[in-house]
N, C-alpha and C positions, 0 to 999 in steps of 0.2 A: 057641383059649379067650378068654371073654370077662371084666375081670376089675368085678366089680359098686363103683361108687362105695359107699366107707363110708357116706357120708352117705345111701342108700340106702336100703341095711340095717338101718341105724339105724332111719331113718323106720316102716320096716318091723315092724323089731320091737318097736317101742312102738305101732305102731299093731295088734299080734296080741295089743298088753300088755292094751291099753285095752278092745279086744274082749272079754277074757275077765274081766275085771275088775269089769265092769256099774257098778252105782249103789252097791255096797257097801263102798265106801274100805277096800279092807282094808291091814293094813298092810306084806305083802309087797311087794318092787321087783323090779323086773327090772334087771339089771346087765349093762351091757356095755362092754369096757375091751379096748382094743386095744395089743400089742406093740409100742414104737417105737422108732427110732435115737437117740434124746435127746429135751432138755425143748425146748420151743416156742419162738422170738424173742420180746421181747419185744412186747408190745401195740403197735399205734398208734393215737394221739389221737384221736375219731372225735368232733365236734359231736353230740351230739341234738339231732332238730330236733323240732320238737310235735307232741304225740299225733294222728294224724290219725282217730282214732275215740272214741267212750267204752269204756272196758278195755282199750283197745290195750296189749300192755306191751313197754317196751324189751328184746329181745336184743342186748345187749355184740357190738362186733365181738370177734373170738377167732381162734385160730390154729387149722385143722383137720390132722389127719392125713389125706390121700387121698393115692392110688397114691403111697405111700412117700416124701411129703414135707409139710412142714409148709405149708400157704396158706391167706393172711389171709380171712376171711369177713367183709365189711362189718356190722355194727351194722344193725337193724331192727327193725320195730314190727311183733308178732304176736299173734290173739288166743287165749287160753288155752284148751285142750279142752274145760275145763268147770270150774265155779263153785269159785274160790279155790285153783286151779291158782298152783304157784311156779314160777318160772323155777330151774334147780338150774345155774351155770354148769359146764361141761366145765373137767376139772383132770388133769395130768399129776402122776402118785407113784409111783416105785419104778419108772423105767421102761414105763411102762403110762399110754394116754392113754384116759380113762373121758369119751367126749361128754356134752356138757349134756342135759337132758332136764326135763320139766314133772315134778312129784311134789305 
């Protein structure tokens, strides 16, 4: 049995939510949380480089729960999926990991 990486599942859920949301900016949101073994290790300091193109948003480096363990994902620039979108960083709360997402 093949285990699908968490990032792929999360991206598929976000893409599906955006597909159904359309252009009417509803207030309802889709939430995904994963029960994990413990809080992530402290973040690694990274130097943010210059913005590669107008409108690029910096997604800070962070720990992600992948295949049963914490993995460091380096920071990167991304283009928001729609105008006014804001990146909400992932966070750990009460034994669950809530991945970052666009809002």
